[in-house]
PAVEX-663224 format. One record per residue: x, y, z of N, C-alpha, C in turn; residue in three letters. Coordinates in pm, whole numbers, plus 50000, padded with zeros to 5 digits. Layout:
REM residues N
XYZXYZXYZALA...
This chain:
REM residues 525
317399764658588316759753958525315239757358466MET314989756958340313649759758284312509750058332GLY311429756058315310349747658352309939739658236ASP309809724758292309739714958200308239712858150PRO307269723358215305879721058174305319731558089PHE306289741958078305949754358008305309752657873ALA305439742857798304869739557682303649734357682ALA303219730157770301939725157788300809736357769GLN301119747357810300069758657822299739762457682LEU300699762657580300239766157438299479753657376SER299629741557441298849732157347297429727157385LYS296719734557478295399729357517294489743157456VAL293359738357427292239747957368291909755557471SER291529768557453290819777457557289599769457636PRO289669772757765288559766557828287419778257868ALA286249772957848285239782857911285159782758062ASP285849789958139285739791958310284439797958336THR283369802458255282269805658337281359793658358LEU280809790358489280229780458547278929781558463ALA278309768158446277099769358387275809779058431PRO275779779958553274979790358638275299807058577SER276339807458537276669820458511276479820458349GLU276719812258302276539811558133275139808558075ARG274449802658159272939802158123271799809558208TYR272379814058309271519823558398270179818858418GLN269149825358386267589821858432267579805958348GLU267919803958246267669789358184268199780158274LEU269409781558322269949773558452269349769958553PHE268649782458609267969781758754266609772658694VAL266029776658596264819768958562264829754258535ASP266209749758466266169735358459266529728058576VAL267329733658678267619728958802266579728658895GLN265899739958927264719741258990263659732658965MET263439730758828262299723358744262579708658765GLY263729702558817264289690058813263779682558667ARG264549690258564264589682658429265239671358428VAL266179670058491267119656058499266969652658639PHE266889639158689266809633858805267889637558893PRO269199640258824270459641358892270849655958847ASP271059667758952271509679858901272579679558813SER273629671058847274899671758779274529668358627LYS273759662858589273509657958461273579671458347THR272799681058382272569693758318273909701358298PHE274599703158415275799710358411277159700458348VAL276829688158312277879684558236277349680158086ASP276279686058050275899684257899276669692057809CYS276839687957700277689696057606276569705957510ALA276859718957506275879726557429276009722357259PRO274989723257195275039719557047275039732056943LEU275039744957034275409755656948276059765157069MET276419777357025276949786357110276139790557231HIS276499790657343275899790957454275039804857465PRO275459816157389274759826657401273209826957294GLU273599819857195272579819057123271389808157159ARG271879799957251270959789057322270059800957435ILE270869809857488270119814257599269289826357516LEU269499831957428268699840957345267349831757295ASN267739822457230266469812157191265769809657320ASN266089807057447265419804257545264639817757579TYR265189828657605264509841657634263169842357521ARG263529839957384262369842057296261449833157297GLU261789820657342260699808557329259849802957450GLN260449809057579259879802957690258489808557717ARG258139819257675256879825057697255799820557575GLY256009812557507255439808157393254309798257452GLU253059797457385252119787657450252589773757447PRO252449764557537252649749057518254569748657512GLY255169759057555256389758457563256959744957667PHE257929735557613258049723357683259539725857710ASP259979728157825261369730657896262269717757873LEU261869708557884262709695557856262879693057709LYS261969694757639262279694457485263209704057437ALA263209715057498264309726557461265469721657487PHE265749716657627266929714457655267549702057569VAL266729693057538267279681357455267589686657326MET266819697157267267079701757154268489708857137GLU268849716657254270009725257239271309718757339HIS271129707557378272169702057475272249685957448PHE273439681657454273549667357458274139662357582SER273329654757657273669648457779274799639857760PRO275749637757866276759626357875276079613457878PHE276539604757791276249590857784277319581257808GLU277169570757878278229560557880278819558557758LEU279809553557709280429549457593279599536057562PRO279349534157417278779521757386279229507557433ALA280769508357447281219496857474281579495357626ASP280519496157697280389497757843281149486057888GLU282029487858001282819478558043282099464258117PHE282489453958064282019438558095282909430458156VAL282459427358279283519419058368283609405658297ALA284799399458297285239386258246285159377758371ASN284409367458387284369359358501285549350958523PRO286349351758410287659344058423288729350658485ASP288539366158502289339374758563289699373458718ASP290689376058765290939375258920290719390258937THR290519396159067290319409059104291539416959033LEU292589412959046293929421158994293739424258833VAL293289411958788293289412658611292089423058577GLN290909422558678289809429558656290039446658643HIS290859448858772291359462258777291959466158677ILE293129458158620294089462558502293509464358389ASP292249457758354291639460158228290659472458258ARG290239474758372289329488358397289979502058354LEU291529500358363292129514058363291749521858215TRP291609513658106291579519757990290049522557958ALA289059516058056287689520658041287549534958102PHE288169537358212288009548658284289079560858246LEU289699557758123290639568658078289919577857975THR289959589657996289599600557888290969605757804ARG290299610857682291379617857595290969631657569HIS292019641557570291689654157539290819656457409PRO291279649357326290469650857194289019650257202GLN288509642757295287139638257314286479651557392ASP287139661957416286539672757518285429679357428HIS284209681057457283169686757412283289702057394PRO283099706557288283459722857272282489731657357GLU282849741557441282079750657508281489744257622ARG281759732957651281249726257778281779729357924SER281309726258026282009730558145283219721758165SER283359711358095284779704758109285979713858071LEU286969715158165288219721558158289149711258070LEU289699718157945290519706757881291779705957947PRO292299696157924293719689357989294599685157866LEU296189687357890296829683257775296889670057742PRO296559661457841296999644457845295929638257890HIS295979623357852294979615557906294809615858060ASP293779611758112293469611158251292369601858267TYR292639595958402291409587758455290559592958537VAL289279588558512287879594658593287759582058698VAL286989588158791286619579858908285559567658841PRO284809571158758283539562658695282089567758732GLY281049559358677279719564758728279489577058676GLY278789587358737278469600158727279689609658713ARG280619603058755281989615258776282839610958655PHE282559621058565283369618558399284199628858391THR284789633158501286069643058499287049640358596GLU288389644558598289169641258685289239646058816MET289339639358926289169647959056290709647859125TYR290729656859223292189658759263292599650959357TYR291889647759495292549637359579292289624459530TRP291089621959453291089609959394292159604059315ASP292619612559260293859606859156295059602259230SER295499607659321296609603359410296219588759461TYR295139584759492295169570259541294759563159397PHE294129566859289293969559959173295619556559123THR296329566359137297759565359078298559553459144MET298329551459276298869538859354298869527459277LEU297469523959219297179513859156297699512159012GLY297719526858949298209526158818299739522358809LEU300469524758908301829522458915301929507258941GLU301219500859020301259486259014300829478758911GLU299909484158827299229479358712300499481858597SER301719489058606302689491458499301939502858411GLY301269510058447300769520758346301479534558358GLU302789530858312303699542658349303339556258261LYS303119551858122302709564658039301349572158109LYS300199562858165299149572958198299589580158344LEU300529571558409300969581858540301639593458499LEU302619593958393303109605958339302149615058297THR301119609258223300149619358185299429626058299ALA299139619758391298709627158508299429634758566THR300749632158601301499640958646301489654558586ALA301789654258462301959665158372300509672858377ASP299379666758395298079674158389297939681158513ASN298259675958632298289684558747299299697058749PHE300339694758691301349706358688300509718558593ALA299849712758487299469721958386298269728458480TYR297299723058560296229727658637296709739258715LEU297859737458788298359747558899298779757858820ILE299709757558718300189765558631299089774658575ASP297869767158533296919777258463296049784558549THR295639777558660294439782858741295169786258890TYR296369783058902297059789659042296639778359146GLY295669766559138295649755659217295029744659155HIS294819733459209294129722359154292649723459176VAL291879726159072290209726659110289879712159166PRO288649712859243288179700859283288079691159174ASN287779691359052287689684658943287789697058807GLY288299688658683288259696658564287259700558519ASN286259708058584285089715658525285089730258595ARG284179736858505284449750058560283729755758670SER282759747658697282039746958828282519745058956TYR283949738058944284719735359041285629744959088TYR285819754858984287099766359004287089770159135LEU286189773059198286099782559330286599774659441GLY286979762059442287289752559531288439742059497ARG289349737559573290209725659535289719714659617SER290599704859666290359695559748291389690459839GLN291539681759938292699678959995293999680859956PRO295009688060000296289690259900297149681059941PRO297129670659815298009659659822298999660859705VAL299149672259648300049672559532301299666659574PHE301859673059721303159669859748303199655659762ALA302439647759804302369632359787302579628259667LEU301779635659567302029630059413303429629559371MET304309640559418305549642659341306579634259398THR306319628859512307059616759556306789604059487ASP305469601259450305319589459381305989591359231LEU305759603159171306269605659036307789602359034PHE308589605459133309939603359143309999589259171GLU309609583159255309629568259305309349561059146GLU308469563959061307999557458950309319560658817CYS309999570958841310939574758747310549583258646GLY309239589058689308609598258587309569609458581ILE309579618158693310389630558697311089632258847ARG311919640958856312519642758985311429651059081ARG311309647359192310099656859266310429671359275ALA311699677559265312039689459268311829697059126SER311349688159015311049696458912309459701358957ASP308859697059027307659702659070307629713959179TYR308729717259218308659730159311308099740959294LEU308079746559160307109758159148305819755959146PRO305349746359112304049741359121303549739259274GLN304289733659371304099732359495304049744959584LEU305019755559525304939768059593303839774459534GLN303289774759413301919782659375300869774959451LYS300759762259481299629755559540299719762259691GLU300869761759750300939766959883300259781459894TYR300589790959813300389803959796298689803459778ALA298329794459725296589795959704296059792859842PHE296639782059931296049778360058296279791460165TRP297239796760150297639805860241297489820760182MET296749822160102296359835360058295609844660159ASP296439856360200295729866160289296529861860428GLY297309852860439297879849860592298809860760647ALA299569866360572300399877060602299839888160676ASP298499890860639298029904260696296799898960788PHE296899890460839295709886060942296199890161093LEU295339894761152295459898661280294889886461386ARG295289884661504294999875761583293439874861594SER292819862161590291439860061577290659862861436GLY291309866361360290689871961201291009857461123ASP290209857861031289979845160901290069853060765ALA290869847360686290499851960549290489840760445HIS289669839960371289569825260289290039814360365ARG291129808160337291469792860394292269794360530ARG292549805760552293629808660652292869814760812CYS293259810260913292909814061042293939819161142VAL294119830661180295059835161264294609830961431ARG295169822961492294579819661629294959831261727MET294449830761840294719842961931296169843961982SER296739830661974298179831362004299079837161887CYS298649839661793299329843361662299529830661570GLY299289819961592299559808161521298629807161393ALA299009800661269298389800861161297789785661145LEU296549784661096296119771661078294999772960952LEU294719762260918293719763260778292299757560794ASN291499762060720290179754960706289779754360557ARG288729745160523288249745860393287359756160359TYR287159763060239286559774560188286109769060038TRP285309779159988285089780959851284789795159812ASP285239799859711285019814159676283919817959638ASP282769809759618281619813559582280699809759714ARG279489818159724278619814859828277179813759777ASP277069806459655275839804759582275739787959605THR274499782159559274319770959569275229763659451PRO275779751659481276699745559403275999740859262ARG276589745259155275909741259021275489726359003ASP276249720159067276009705559033275019697959142GLU274809706059220273599703459353272739713359357SER272419722159255271539733859292270499732359368TYR269449724759334268209724159370268399718259553LEU269419706759551269589701759674270179713459773GLU270879720559721271389733459821270449743859832ASP269429746659753268309754859786267549751359899VAL267289737759894266309732860001266979728760127GLU268359727160109268979726360247268889739160320THR269369750360228269279762660296268019769060370ALA267079761660293265599765860338265299760660464HIS266139750560495265929743260637266659751160758GLU267349762060723268229764960804267839779660849SER268229786060986267639796761028268779809361005ASP269959804460936271039811760901270919818660767ARG271279829360726271409832860591271899823460492PRO271049822060377271309814060281272669813760217ALA273259823560192274779825260153275839818160253HIS275479816860387276599813360465276339796660446GLN275039791960438274839778360425275539773160278VAL275239782460202275969777960055277549774160066TYR278159784460162279569786160154279779774360224ARG279329771160308279579758160415279379744960314ASP278429744060257278109732660171279379732860066LEU279729742660010280929740959907282209739759972ARG282429745460085283779741560168283589727360221ALA282369722360247282309706860277282659697460145GLY282589704160043282839694659920284389696659894ALA284829708459916286309709259906287109698160000GLU286389697160106287259687060195287129673060163SER286479670360051286379654960023285339650460082GLY284989651560213284129645660292282849651460275TRP282139651860148280709655460132279649646660121ASP278979642960236279029650460348279319644060472PHE279579648460585279879641960710279329648460840SER278849640660947278679648861070279869655761117SER280879652561095282049662161144281899676261105ARG281129680361029280849693960976279639700561043TRP278889690261110277469694261147277539696261290LEU276589706661343276219707861457275289699561507ASP274059696061415273289685061452273339674061339ASP273959661461403274129652861284273019645961208SER271979649561249270939647561160270379656761077GLY271139666661060270609679960979271639686060898ALA271699684860779272719688360684272649702660697LEU271239709660724271469725560734272189731760855SER272589723760933273389725861053274839729561018SER275139728060881276489727260840277259739560891ILE278579736760930279539749760985281049747160928ARG281179741260802282529737060766283579748760789THR283199762060753284189771660751284649775460889THR283809771061025284259774061140285089762561181CYS285429754461112286119741261164287659740461121ILE288449739661189289919735761163290269723061134LEU290059714361026290439700961020291479693461040PRO291789684161106293059679861129293729675461000ILE292749667460903293539663660800294139672260708ASP293339683660699293749694660609295139702260635LEU295159704560783296399708760863297509699460841ASN297349685960873298399675760845298819677160706ALA298049677460593298439676760464299379690460430PHE299049701660487299679713760461300939713960541LEU300989706160650302279703860717303289697360628TYR302669685660562303449678160466303909686260344ARG303149697260292303349704160178304609713060222LEU304439719060348305589726460389306799720760408GLU306719708860450308109699260452308299695860343ARG307729693060227308079688960097308979701360034GLN308269713260055308959725859987310189728360058ILE310419725060192311489728160248312839719360215ALA312369705660180313279695660137313729697460008ARG312709702059904312939704259765313809715559730LEU313529727359824314289737759824315619737359857SER315969727559949317409723759995317759716459873GLU317369706459793317829700459693318169707059591VAL317509719759566317569730059468318639739059501ARG319279740159627320079750959667319619764659696GLY318329763059746317459776359765317559775359930HIS318619776860005318909775660131317759784760230ASP317609797660180316859806060267315269798660274HIS314839795660145313489790860144313379777560202ALA314439769160214314449756460294314359758560453ALA314939767160482314789772260640313399777060664ARG312979788160575311899792860601310659780860610GLU310469773360520309469763760520309719752260612PHE310839749360652310939741760769310449746860920ALA310839758660913310139767161040308549767861026GLU308169768960900306719771960895305979754860942ARG306729746160896306029733460926306189729161062ALA307199735161132307429730861270306369740761375GLU306079754861317305139762861374303889754861371ALA303549749261245302229743861214302009731161320ARG303109724161320302969709961421302709715561563ARG303539726661595303069731761736301729735661753ALA301189743761638299919747261648298769735561676ALA299069725961569298449714361602298369707061719ILE299369705761775299489699761905298649707762011ASP298779720361992298229728662094296809730562071ARG296259730061961294639732161947293919719761904TYR294679710361825293909699161754294169684161806LEU295169686161919295539672461983294769671962121TRP294049661162165293409659762283294349651362361SER295099655162461295379648562554294719641062647GLU293669643362671292649637062751292099624562661GLU291819627462535291369616662455292359606562395ASP293599612762387294449605062300294329602662154GLY293659615362099293589613161962293429627861907VAL293769629461779293529640761719292139644861686TYR291479657861710290219662261687290419673761565HIS289169676161509289079690461430288649701561546ASP288949714261536288789725061618287859732161564TYR286999737961643285899748461620286559761761683ASP286889767461554287749779361621286679793461638TRP285539790861585284589803861629283979799061766GLU284089786661825283569782361953284909781062062HIS285789782361977287329780662068287219768162147ALA286899754862069286989743662142287129732162053CYS287579719962095287559709062016286279701961985LEU286309697861871285109690261838285269677261893ARG284069671761926284419656962000284189647261922SER283689648161804283439634961712284689630061675ASN284899616961702286069610461664285899605461506LEU286629607261402286819603561288288139597861233THR287999592161126289229583561067290079595261030ALA289949606861026290979616560989292219620361103ALA291789613161218292739614761336293969605561306THR294109595861196295169590261158296069598161060LEU295689609660994296259615960888297769620660953THR297879627661086299229631061118300099618961120PRO299719607561154300479595761139300929592660961LEU299979593160889300419590960740301309601460700PHE301239613460753302239622960698303399624060807VAL303629617160907304549613661004304999628161072ARG303929631861125303879644361204303789641161354MET303299628861383302899626261524304109622361594ALA304119623761724305059617861808304929602261824SER305879595461866305639579561882304499576961998GLU304509586962096303549585462191302139587462148ASP302049599862070300779603862018300349591861920GLN301219586261818301039574761737300409563361824ALA301099559761923300629547062010299199550862061ARG298949562762124297369564262172296679564862053ARG296799568661943295799570961851295599557561801VAL296529547161771296289534161750295479526361855ALA295359531961969294729523662066293359525862066GLU292959539462042291709543662024291069540861903VAL291909538961801291349534661673290809520661677VAL291519513661735291539498261760289949496361823ARG290019503561922288899503462033287699508361959ALA287559519661905286329526261865286289528061710ARG287009525861621286809528761486287149515961385LEU287499504961446287819491961375286489483861377LEU286079481461241284719476461198284999461161130ALA284089454761115284199440061076284839443460917PRO284619450660859285259454960713286359464560705GLY286759470260820288019478060805287829489860887GLY288269503060851288409514860926287009521560922LEU286339523561016285049533161016285539548460981SER284599554560906284769568560884284549576061005THR283469576361088283069582661202282519572861282THR282209576261391281349569361501279959572461504GLU279439582361411278159584361386277509576261291VAL276159570561319275519561161234274049564661194SER273839577861238272219581461210272279596261149ASP273239599761080273279610760978272579610760852SER272699599260794272079597960686273369601860566GLY274399608860596275469610960520276379600160470GLU276879604060365277819590760303279119589360379GLN279669601660453281049601060512280849598060654TRP280069591060699279579584960839279309568060827ASP279209564660966279049547760953277529547560882ARG277449533760841278499522960831279319522560723PRO279389533960633280219534460536281809533760548ASN282599527260473283889528460473284419532560335GLY285689538460323286369545460209287609541260164TRP287839537860072289379535860026290309542860075ALA290369554660047291429564660072291719565060229PRO290579563160312290999563460472291439552560497LEU291259539560424291779525560486293229528560451GLN293629532460322295099534660302295659543660383TRP295379555660419295929565460495296139558360657MET294899552860678295199545360816296149534160824GLY296069525160738297229514460704298669519960706ILE298819529460613300239533960599300689540960717ARG299859548560784300209557860903300539548261018GLY299739537661031299989529361152301359522161096LEU301589518561000302839509060945303959519560975GLN304039532760944305079541560977305369542361131TYR304669540261208305029540661346305029526761408TYR305259514161326305349502761388304039495361438GLY302839499261413301629493761464301279484161341HIS301959475361335301889465461208300389456061219GLU300429450561321299309442561361298109450561336ASP297819461661365296489470061363296469471961211LEU297629476061148297329480461007296999469260929ALA297499454760975297319443860879295689438960904ARG295279441661030293789438861048292879447660973GLU293149460760966292499468160862292449463560731ILE293809462560694293879455560526293209444760527GLU293239433860593292689420860589291139421260554THR290559429760671289219432960649288669439760538ARG289429450360502288899459160381288859448960245TRP290119441660240289949433960121288879424360127LEU288619418460244287439408360230286239415960197GLU286179427860257284839433460191284559436260047ILE285939442959988285959444759854285889432259761VAL286529420659796286319409559720284949401359729SER284409403759852283039396659873282079404059782ASP281889415759776281299423359677281699420959524LEU282849419559480283499415959350282859404759322PHE282939392359409282509379059372281059377259356GLU279949386359432278829385159391278229393359271ARG278949405159263278569414059141279419418859030GLU280659413559037281479417658942281909432958945SER281869440659053281999452859038283049456359168LYS283739470559142284329477059259283499490859268LEU283189494659397282379507859434283049514359475MET282239527059489282779538959552283169538859702GLU282119531059751282289530459910281549517059950LYS281929514260075281319500260122280679500560247TYR279499492560266279359489760412280159479960491VAL280759486360600281879476860676281469465660723LEU280799455060654280249443260732280239432360593LYS280789422260614280769411360506279389404860485PRO278909406360355277819399660312276639409160316GLY276989422060353276069432560351275479437660203SER274489446960201274229452160073274989464660045GLY274449473159943275049483359899275009495160010HIS276459502859996276429515560089275189526260026ALA274889533060105273939545460091274279559360148GLY273499566660173273759581560218274109590360094GLY273989601260151274519611860063273489618859944GLY274119623059867273199631159755272739623059624GLU273589612359584273309605759473273359593059502TYR272889581859390273089567959406274509563059419PRO274779552359473276039545159480276759545359336LEU277949546759322278579547559204279729535459191GLN279599530159070280769518559071281709525258961ASP282949517158942283949521758869285089513558900GLY285809517759033285499534659070287019536259118PHE287779546159041288959549759054289859548359187GLY289499553459282290169554759407290149539659486TRP288909530959480288879518159515289749509259421THR289899509159306290439503759214292089504459254ASN292379517759292294089520759301294339514359427GLY293669515859559294049510459679293809496759683ILE292999490359631292769476659652294039469559546THR294249476059428295409469659348296579469959421ARG296939481459506298279485359571298029473459699LYS297229471759764297169463259877297249448259833LEU296639442859732296769430959688298309426359641LEU298979437759574300329436259532301329433859671GLN300929440459789301659440259924301319427859977GLU300309422659964299739410060021299379399859958ASP300249392359884299959384559780299159371559829PRO299419367959958298719357560008297209358460075GLN296699370660059295389374560093294299367059998HIS293469359260042292399352659952291819362159851PRO291819375459878291289381859767291829382159631ALA293189377659639293929376459521293489365459433ASN292819355659495292389344459427290629344159387ARG289959355659431288729354059396288519360059229CYS287399356559194286969359559061285639365959049HIS285439372558936284179380158913282829372358909ALA282169375958992280709368458985280739355259006GLY281639351259093281629337059157281519336959277ARG280139336359344279829335359475280089323959539CYS
């Protein structure tokens, strides 16, 4: 069978795969360290108004001149991104469902609009961005966004998204964090296997059509595994002392992130470790999607104590178990019996390793594992529900996880991210996030814990609809308390839009048509 996505490779204009830090060198450093823009992401998303080499040459010629103005130089040579003139305006007559359905067009970007020679990696088809400062497509965000696109009947946009992800894997060997050159060194939680089932359920294509891309993504995550000795690590793979393989988050670069350059430099200055180690761990934390959280820190109040690459995350390894199971199943569908057996065995070996290293019989939950210190991390997080979401847990494990989640992570507004509330990081209390609500709800439902799943769903929809009625917006994250203010923490202001909140909310409203959130309207307190 031929590759149905092969023709896409010739339809896309060439990408500039050099990150802005590589392309603009000392100009980049001066702009970011000089805080020319309040948000470090602004400059790396600018479109150059002439060839980058000419810009850099002009800078080198002009910067020593008396009265040189760096900000004026940047504005003369670059065009910062600006929201479209027809910025979305909520209709007070719209219900929450109608509001979300109208938002999709506003959050959709088109390949013909890609600025030439910018950091944006061209894609062959339309795609949905999260919103706010996030003007590119993100990997794991898109899965949760697509759940809402399905409910909204956006089949054409779903098909475009499916083909975009196949294109990214075929072109770069993995799905980058987002379609920006400065994201090429890392990915995000590997949920493409989940996407392929969704594509099949929606009638877009058979899941087995994506088997080559699933295998390529798996090779990316497992690079170097075959040559690892016990106790060694390479890129994203760690060989345990017993010979078992587990995975960690990683980034191929160990420099400050382009989009958070000054922030990363300042964080590294606060650490007593070599700066390149801190940079790598910050980048790996960004690959996790939980950027940032106390789950990666030794000191919950100090981002400089981040040790992401020393931690084997429960959610990552659960997603890779799901990827292995999917490759096994689809290989069988395609008649590749040897590969089907091989990947079924890999999945079972990973499940056994997870039970050995990441399951706490004492606590009755899944934890992350510190492979450098050879011990479980003690901090409970919502990631403990991921093995239920991928249907990897036993019935007894699921029951015990549900009991602990109800006792320790259930908040007035849904599922808490962690138990830590003093970190100042956005992936900690008091914030709640749509993808964690969805994975928790679905995982609990798979194991028959309907009451707890319904409790999380009901409380989350109350939080989302409450703010929607007050401000006519859906947000990136929420404080899990009705009537509360905006969520905070992290490196940037709260963003509205917002892709994955729209997707999960739209899906939950469809599944629970009696929930009062279906009857709320924009800006009607």
